Each structure stands twice: as C-alpha cells, then as structure tokens.
C-alpha positions as CSV (number, residue, x, y, z in Angstrom):
1,L,-33.7,90.1,237.4
2,V,-37.0,92.1,235.8
3,E,-35.3,94.7,233.7
4,Y,-33.1,92.4,232.0
5,C,-36.4,90.0,231.0
6,D,-36.9,90.0,227.2
7,P,-40.7,91.3,227.0
8,S,-41.6,88.6,224.4
9,A,-40.8,85.9,227.0
10,L,-43.8,87.4,228.7
11,A,-45.9,86.9,225.8
12,V,-46.9,83.0,226.7
13,V,-48.6,84.8,229.3
14,K,-52.6,84.7,228.8
15,S,-55.8,85.0,230.5
16,P,-58.9,82.6,230.0
17,A,-60.4,84.9,227.9
18,E,-57.4,85.3,225.9
19,W,-57.1,81.6,224.9
20,G,-60.6,81.7,223.7
21,A,-64.2,81.9,225.4
22,D,-64.8,77.9,223.9
23,I,-62.9,76.7,226.4
24,A,-65.1,76.3,230.1
25,V,-63.9,74.9,232.8
26,G,-65.7,71.2,233.4
27,D,-66.1,70.9,229.7
28,G,-63.3,68.3,229.3
29,S,-61.0,69.9,226.8
30,M,-58.4,70.8,229.2
31,I,-57.1,68.1,232.1
32,M,-56.2,71.1,234.5
33,L,-59.8,72.5,233.9
34,Q,-61.5,68.9,234.2
35,S,-64.6,69.2,236.8
36,Y,-63.9,67.7,240.0
37,P,-65.0,63.7,240.5
38,V,-68.4,62.9,241.6
39,Y,-69.5,60.2,244.0
40,D,-72.0,58.0,242.6
41,E,-73.1,55.8,244.7
42,K,-74.6,53.7,242.2
43,L,-70.2,52.8,241.7
44,D,-70.1,52.3,245.8
45,F,-70.0,49.0,246.9
46,A,-70.2,47.8,250.5
47,E,-67.9,45.2,251.3
48,A,-64.7,44.2,249.4
49,G,-66.6,41.0,248.1
50,D,-69.3,42.1,246.6
51,F,-66.8,43.4,244.1
52,D,-64.8,40.0,244.0
53,K,-68.6,38.5,242.9
54,V,-68.8,41.0,240.2
55,I,-65.5,40.5,239.2
56,A,-65.6,36.6,238.3
57,A,-69.6,37.3,237.0
58,I,-67.6,39.4,234.0
59,K,-64.8,37.1,234.0
60,A,-67.3,34.3,232.9
61,V,-69.0,36.1,230.4
62,R,-66.0,37.4,229.0
63,N,-64.6,33.3,229.0
64,T,-68.0,32.2,227.6
65,R,-67.9,34.9,224.7
66,T,-64.3,33.7,223.8
67,E,-65.0,30.2,223.5
68,L,-67.9,31.1,221.1
69,N,-65.2,33.1,219.5
70,V,-67.6,36.4,219.5
71,P,-65.4,39.7,219.1
72,P,-66.4,42.4,221.8
73,S,-68.1,44.4,219.1
74,V,-70.8,42.4,219.2
75,K,-73.1,43.4,222.0
76,A,-75.2,41.1,223.8
77,K,-78.2,41.6,226.8
78,L,-77.0,39.5,230.1
79,Y,-80.3,37.6,232.3
80,I,-78.0,37.5,235.6
81,E,-79.8,34.6,237.9
82,T,-78.3,35.7,241.2
83,A,-79.6,36.6,245.2
84,A,-77.7,39.5,245.6
85,A,-80.1,41.4,243.1
86,A,-79.4,44.7,244.5
87,L,-75.6,44.1,243.6
88,F,-75.9,43.2,240.5
89,E,-78.1,45.8,239.2
90,S,-75.3,48.7,240.6
91,A,-73.1,46.7,239.0
92,A,-74.7,47.4,235.4
93,P,-72.2,50.0,234.1
94,F,-69.3,47.4,234.2
95,F,-70.9,44.7,232.8
96,E,-71.6,46.7,230.0
97,K,-67.8,48.1,229.6
98,L,-66.2,45.0,230.6
99,A,-68.5,42.1,228.8
100,S,-69.8,43.7,226.2
101,A,-73.4,44.0,227.7
102,S,-75.8,46.2,225.9
103,G,-77.5,45.5,228.9
104,I,-78.6,43.8,231.9
105,E,-82.0,41.7,233.6
106,V,-81.2,40.7,237.0
107,G,-83.7,38.4,238.8
108,A,-84.3,35.3,240.9
109,Q,-84.7,32.8,238.0
110,F,-85.0,33.1,234.3
111,N,-86.0,30.6,231.5
112,I,-83.9,31.3,228.6
113,P,-84.0,27.9,226.4
114,D,-81.0,29.2,223.5
115,A,-79.0,30.5,225.6
116,A,-75.0,30.4,226.8
117,G,-74.4,30.3,230.1
118,A,-71.7,31.4,232.9
119,V,-71.7,30.5,235.9
120,T,-70.2,31.3,239.1
121,D,-70.8,31.3,243.3
122,A,-72.6,34.3,243.1
123,A,-74.7,34.2,240.0
124,R,-75.8,32.3,237.0
125,I,-76.0,34.4,233.2
126,F,-77.7,33.8,229.9
127,I,-76.8,35.2,227.0
128,P,-79.4,34.5,224.1
129,M,-77.4,33.2,221.5
130,D,-79.3,34.5,218.5
131,Q,-77.3,37.9,219.9
132,L,-74.1,36.5,219.7
133,V,-73.7,35.1,216.6
134,N,-75.4,33.9,213.1
135,K,-75.8,30.0,214.5
136,E,-75.8,28.7,210.8
137,K,-72.2,30.3,210.0
138,E,-70.8,29.6,212.8
139,L,-71.7,26.2,213.1
140,A,-70.3,25.7,209.3
141,R,-66.8,28.0,210.4
142,L,-66.4,25.2,213.1
143,A,-67.0,22.1,211.2
144,K,-64.2,23.3,208.6
145,E,-61.9,23.8,211.7
146,Q,-62.6,20.6,213.3
147,E,-61.5,19.1,210.3
148,K,-58.8,20.7,210.2
149,V,-57.3,20.3,213.3
150,Q,-58.3,16.6,213.0
151,K,-55.9,16.7,210.1
152,D,-53.5,17.9,212.4
153,I,-54.2,15.2,214.9
154,D,-54.3,12.0,212.3
155,F,-51.0,13.4,211.2
156,L,-48.8,13.6,214.2
157,S,-50.3,10.9,215.7
158,G,-49.4,8.6,213.1
159,K,-45.8,9.9,213.4
160,L,-45.6,9.5,216.9
161,N,-46.7,5.4,216.0
162,N,-44.3,5.0,213.7
163,P,-41.2,2.9,215.3
164,G,-38.9,4.2,212.2
165,F,-39.5,8.0,213.4
166,L,-39.2,7.0,217.5
167,S,-36.3,5.1,216.6
168,K,-34.2,7.9,214.6
169,A,-35.4,11.0,215.6
170,P,-33.5,12.8,219.0
171,E,-35.8,12.7,222.0
172,K,-36.1,16.2,221.9
173,L,-37.9,16.1,218.5
174,I,-40.2,13.3,219.7
175,E,-41.2,15.8,222.7
176,A,-41.9,18.4,220.4
177,E,-44.2,16.7,218.1
178,K,-45.7,15.5,221.3
179,A,-46.6,18.8,222.6
180,K,-47.7,19.6,219.3
181,L,-49.9,17.2,219.4
182,A,-51.1,17.5,223.1
183,K,-51.8,21.3,221.7
184,A,-54.1,20.0,218.7
185,Q,-56.3,17.2,221.3
186,E,-56.7,20.5,223.3
187,K,-57.8,23.2,220.6
188,M,-60.3,20.0,219.0
189,D,-61.8,19.4,222.8
190,K,-62.4,23.5,222.5
191,I,-64.0,22.8,219.3
192,L,-66.4,20.3,220.1
193,A,-67.5,21.9,223.1
194,S,-68.3,24.9,220.9
195,I,-70.2,22.8,218.7
196,R,-72.3,21.4,222.0
197,A,-73.3,24.8,222.6
198,Y,-74.7,25.4,219.3
199,S,-76.3,22.0,219.4
C-alpha cells in the first residue's frame, strides 16, 4: 500500500514544532492540548443538599432582579445572611457567574436599609438598590407602564361588562378577552410590587 501512496498526502503530517512554537501544551489554543482539569476544593460540596441551597439562593436573586427589570449586565454586591457561612462563601464564583454578583459578603446579620431582598430556607440575601438601578428613572418608567396597563384593564373590563358584547360575542372570544384581562391584571400586580420595592 505504501508504494502507491502519494507523498503529497503526507505533507499534512507535521510535528508540533512545525505547526509553530506559539502553540504550547495547556495554553488553551487547541482542545487536544488543554491541560488536564485541576481539582479546586472551593468548588466541592460535601452533600448534594448543600448545592441545592446555593441554587435556591441564586434563583431567588435572579427572580428579584427580573421583578426589578435589572439587566444581567448590571453587577451588584450581594450580602448573604445565613448560618451556613462556609457553604455560601465557597459558592462565590457561582453567584458571580449566575446571579450577576460583583462579589458577596456573608454574615450572621446585616442591616442594609435601602436594599432589595431575596429569601430562601437557608439564607436572606440583600442587594443594595443604588447598585441595581437609577431609582428616579425606574419609578418614572414604572409610572408610564402602570398608566398603559391600567388603560388596557379599563378597556377590557368595560368590554366584558357590556351586556351587548356578552350577548352577541362567541363564547371563544369572550374567554379570550377574559384571559387578556387576567394577564393585564397580573402585569399590574408586578408593576405595583416593583413600585413598592422602590418606595
């Protein structure tokens, strides 16, 4: 087989040196040359339940940020009040990557007057409001949104309270309008909750 092999086909077989001295084992430029993963004891959890506590806290922070319309690009420091200090301190990288935290501080008790809060079975998390949003601008935005949604609620309520509409419209259309009203009312509840959080 070798005698019929085209020598040019072997040209692609090169030594590491021929590929260029700039590629070194472990420099991350090629997957096959990546260094073997190194164990990091900071990312080791003694029990599966420990990681569940961390995940619950991360979800709570993300939900709070969503309610306040804070984009993921905005970082904020987290103050975590918990009895499991060592656990949450070891999970700092997870909060930074998954909860947009600029850092965390863990303690038995915090007094953060103007802060958004998130609560889980294992922790209370405080997020300083001045790190999340411009309070005045966000209140103004929420006021406009509240006005818009209120108009939708008034329109849909009027429609559904109109005997003429109810007597002539198909049942399917009536149910669709009821669903729209319920969705608008749900949105209004969230807006009012956000306004209360800033007040």
